[in-house]
C-alpha positions, 0 to 999 in steps of 0.5 A: 548490646550486640549479643543481646540482639542476637539472642533476641533475634534467635528467640524471636526465631524459635517462637516464629518456628513454633508457631509455624509448626502449630499452623501447619499441624492444624492444617491453617497453612501449608509450606513447601517440604523441599525449601524447609528441608534445604533451609535446615541443611544450609542452616546447619552448615552456616551455623557451624562455619559462623561458630567456627569463624566466631561470628553471629551464630545464634539465628542460624543455629535456631533456624537449623534445630527448630526447622526440624519439627517444621520439616517433620510436621510438613511431612506428616500433614502434606507427605513428602511432595517432591519431584525429581527435579527438586530431589536433583537440585537438592542433591547437587546444592548439598554436594557443592555446599558440603564439598565447599565446607570441607575444602574451603574457609568458613567465610566462603562456605557462609557466603555459598550456603547463604546464597543456596538458602536463597536459591532453595527458597524458590519452591516456597516463593513459587508456592507463595506467588501462586497461593499467597493466602496459604503463607503465614504472613504474620510468622514471616513478619516474626522471621523477618523481625528475628532476622533484622535483630540478628542483623543489627546484633552483628558486632562488625560489617564482616560477612561472618556477622551481617550476610546471613541474617541480611539475606534472610531479612531480604528473603522474608521481605520478599516472601511477606510482600508476595503473601499480602498482594491481591490475587485476580481472579 
């Protein structure tokens, strides 16, 4: 049952990323290039670490692979809109995460990279706060549902099974809440 929930969550995540790709391609909504690029890096590290820890890896691997298409579409549509502070932040966070991945155990890497994912969500959260109508709320609901299924599919209450999908779920709920609010003019 646990594995079925994990695979179902992964399938829904893949579907949501495909929808995100098409929404960006059709210029319907905009997403933050920096957040998506960092999510790709950290999702990849979490996926590898979770596989090595024999944990709940499907969601992070699906996010890692499918987010590449979204990143390329954002770059194609919006260009590489990235500022110096974002570049410096990206380099520092990626460096620290890779060093932890190399020199520590998988559980510490999962924790640090998942926290890094939360931090790297700040540019997307800022965009959603400023322009909630540009956030594809329904797609984030799909993401949240995928993360909830993955969380429920974690076989144990260990970090390798619950931490990543749990944090991802909370992040998506936050973005959803910001995107459905009414903006005062």
